[in-house]
N, C-alpha and C positions, 0 to 999 in steps of 0.2 A: 361576769363574775370575777371577783378578785382571786388572784392565785392563792392567797393565804386561806380563803374560805374553801376553795376547791381542795386544797391539801388537807384541811381539817376533815372534810367529808370523806376523802379517800382513807385517811387514817382511821376514822370511825368504822368504815366498812371493813377495813383490814382487821380491826379489833373484834368486830362482830363475827367475822368468818373464823378467826382464830378461836374465839370462845366456843363457837359451834363445833369446831373440829376437836377441841379437847374435852367437850362435854360428854361425848360418847353417843350422841343422838344420831350421828351421821354413819351411814354404812361404810365399811372398810374400803370399798371400791371408790368411794367419793372423797376419801381422806386426802390423798395426794393432790387431786385437782383443787381442793379447797386450800391446801397449803400453798400451792402455786399461785392461786388467786390472791391469797394474803400477801405473798411476796410481791406480786405484780402491783397491788394497791400501794404498798409501802414504797416501792421503787418509783412509781408514778408520782407519789406525793413528794418524794425527794427531787424529782425532775422538775415538778411544778414550782417548788420553792427555790430552785437554783437561780441565782442572780447572774445576769450577764456582766462579765467583766468589761469595763470600759477601758479603752486604750488611752493613756494619758499622753499628751503631746509634750515632748521634751523641749523646754525653753532653752535657748542658748545661754550659757553661763556668762555672768557678768565678770569681766576680768578684774583682778584685784587692783587697788589704787596704785600699787608700785609699777604696774605695767604702763599705766597712763603717764606716770612721771618719767619712766625710761623712754617712752615714745616722744614725749616733749623734749627731753634732752637730746635725743637722736635727731629730732627735727632742727634743733638749734645748732647742732654740730658739736656738742660737748661730749666728752667721754663720761661714762657712768662712774 
């Protein structure tokens, strides 16, 4: 199952639990557990949708053209 599909299902479940909780059909004793379940569904959906950050490899910087010219002059024995 794709992570996006799973996240959508979790969000739908969270919305249904929230609507049930605010509708007044649920006993007062079950209100807090339903709110906690709604929060858990939402946080799980966020965790599922989280993308892994890839570490990028740093490439060595290319020296400017002036450095190459200075190195050539130094090899020849001339002053800059």
